[in-house]
Backbone bond lengths (Angstrom), bond angles and torsions (degrees), N, CA, C in turn:
res aa  C-N    CA-C-N  psi(-1)  N-CA   C-N-CA  omega(-1)  CA-C   N-CA-C  phi
1 M - - - 1.449 - - 1.527 108.83 -
2 L 1.306 115.81 137.33 1.461 122.60 174.88 1.520 107.48 -99.23
3 E 1.333 116.13 127.88 1.461 121.12 177.87 1.526 109.81 -130.36
4 L 1.314 115.37 132.75 1.458 122.55 172.31 1.517 106.38 -113.35
5 N 1.315 116.71 128.45 1.466 121.25 -177.25 1.520 110.14 -124.21
6 G 1.326 116.96 102.04 1.461 121.57 177.62 1.514 113.44 61.24
7 L 1.327 117.32 34.23 1.464 121.97 -175.30 1.528 110.82 -67.66
8 T 1.315 115.63 125.85 1.460 122.44 -178.63 1.522 109.72 -134.33
9 K 1.336 115.98 140.09 1.458 121.81 173.50 1.518 108.13 -136.12
10 S 1.327 114.93 121.54 1.464 121.34 178.79 1.509 110.16 -115.64
11 F 1.310 115.82 144.27 1.460 123.72 171.92 1.522 105.59 -119.62
12 G 1.317 116.72 94.01 1.456 120.87 -172.71 1.519 109.08 67.25
13 A 1.326 116.81 -127.20 1.468 121.13 179.66 1.528 112.39 -85.21
14 K 1.345 117.44 -8.65 1.466 122.48 -177.54 1.528 110.48 -90.05
15 R 1.339 116.82 124.65 1.470 121.34 175.56 1.523 108.71 -96.57
16 A 1.315 116.10 112.81 1.463 120.81 179.35 1.523 110.62 -80.62
17 V 1.342 116.98 -37.10 1.466 123.47 175.42 1.515 105.74 -130.24
18 D 1.333 116.97 129.59 1.460 120.74 -173.81 1.529 111.26 -125.42
19 S 1.319 116.70 100.81 1.473 123.84 174.84 1.531 113.45 56.56
20 A 1.331 116.59 47.85 1.466 120.51 178.36 1.526 110.06 -71.70
21 T 1.322 115.82 133.63 1.453 122.54 177.11 1.521 107.93 -130.26
22 L 1.346 115.68 132.11 1.453 121.12 -175.66 1.515 108.94 -153.88
23 S 1.319 116.39 145.94 1.457 122.09 173.66 1.520 106.85 -136.31
24 A 1.342 117.52 113.29 1.457 122.12 -177.21 1.524 109.60 -125.39
25 P 1.335 117.48 117.22 1.459 120.36 178.37 1.528 112.20 -63.10
26 Q 1.321 116.64 152.79 1.455 121.50 178.88 1.528 109.27 -59.68
27 G 1.328 116.28 136.54 1.454 122.04 179.55 1.520 114.45 91.55
28 Q 1.315 117.92 -9.80 1.461 121.46 180.00 1.519 109.81 -80.70
29 F 1.323 116.99 139.11 1.455 122.56 174.69 1.516 108.73 -95.23
30 L 1.339 115.77 137.20 1.462 121.36 179.09 1.516 109.55 -127.61
31 G 1.299 115.86 151.27 1.447 121.97 171.53 1.516 109.11 -117.95
32 V 1.323 116.23 142.65 1.462 121.10 177.69 1.525 106.64 -114.39
33 I 1.323 115.82 114.31 1.462 120.36 -177.83 1.521 109.84 -124.76
34 G 1.307 116.05 156.51 1.458 121.29 177.87 1.513 110.11 164.50
35 R 1.290 115.42 171.22 1.461 120.22 -178.49 1.530 110.41 -72.72
36 S 1.295 115.56 167.64 1.456 121.74 177.48 1.528 109.90 -60.69
37 G 1.311 116.69 131.46 1.461 121.33 178.83 1.515 114.44 85.67
38 A 1.331 117.88 8.55 1.471 120.80 -177.06 1.527 113.70 -80.27
39 G 1.338 118.23 -11.67 1.462 121.11 178.18 1.521 114.95 105.26
40 K 1.331 117.66 12.02 1.467 121.22 -178.61 1.521 111.89 -60.29
41 S 1.313 117.01 -50.86 1.469 120.67 -178.63 1.518 111.26 -65.76
42 T 1.313 117.57 -38.47 1.463 120.77 178.22 1.522 109.82 -63.90
43 L 1.316 118.25 -41.51 1.457 121.65 177.30 1.531 110.79 -58.81
44 L 1.320 117.08 -47.11 1.461 120.63 179.32 1.525 111.58 -65.27
45 R 1.318 117.68 -37.30 1.469 121.25 177.02 1.527 111.22 -65.93
46 L 1.321 117.91 -34.07 1.465 121.54 175.57 1.526 110.49 -66.27
47 I 1.322 116.61 -44.18 1.458 120.86 -178.33 1.525 111.37 -64.67
48 N 1.333 117.76 -41.05 1.467 118.82 -177.43 1.525 113.79 -89.45
49 G 1.327 117.70 5.51 1.463 121.58 171.90 1.513 116.19 86.99
50 L 1.329 118.28 8.77 1.464 120.30 178.20 1.525 112.53 -80.12
51 E 1.322 116.88 -18.57 1.464 122.95 175.25 1.522 108.54 -126.72
52 T 1.319 116.65 151.79 1.462 122.55 176.84 1.523 108.89 -100.84
53 P 1.325 118.02 130.04 1.464 119.65 179.77 1.529 112.18 -65.05
54 T 1.315 116.44 146.09 1.458 122.24 172.72 1.528 109.57 -75.57
55 A 1.327 115.99 -35.24 1.470 122.13 178.65 1.520 108.49 -154.42
56 G 1.319 115.97 163.56 1.451 121.13 177.28 1.517 112.28 91.84
57 A 1.335 115.17 -176.42 1.462 120.53 -176.42 1.519 110.89 -142.57
58 I 1.340 114.46 151.75 1.457 122.81 174.02 1.520 106.69 -118.02
59 N 1.324 116.72 124.88 1.462 121.44 178.64 1.512 109.31 -117.87
60 W 1.331 115.80 134.15 1.458 122.70 176.11 1.519 107.63 -125.44
61 K 1.313 116.56 117.80 1.460 122.70 -178.97 1.519 111.81 54.44
62 G 1.343 116.46 39.60 1.452 122.31 176.42 1.519 115.61 84.74
63 E 1.330 118.77 -4.19 1.462 121.89 179.36 1.516 110.48 -108.93
64 T 1.322 116.81 136.77 1.466 121.06 177.00 1.513 108.92 -75.08
65 I 1.341 115.04 130.47 1.475 119.80 178.60 1.507 110.00 -115.81
């Protein structure tokens, strides 16, 4: 299971992702949609480890990553 708990990423005073919370069971397909500049790419970069969260946690199969 993938869990995001209060995930936040700030670039200076700009918050690209603000307190995202998600719980997705293993095997579930998800889509991330939104307008340009809404933080979709930043969210995906946080999940795959290319960015470090400013706050919050990412859990995969019960382990914090």
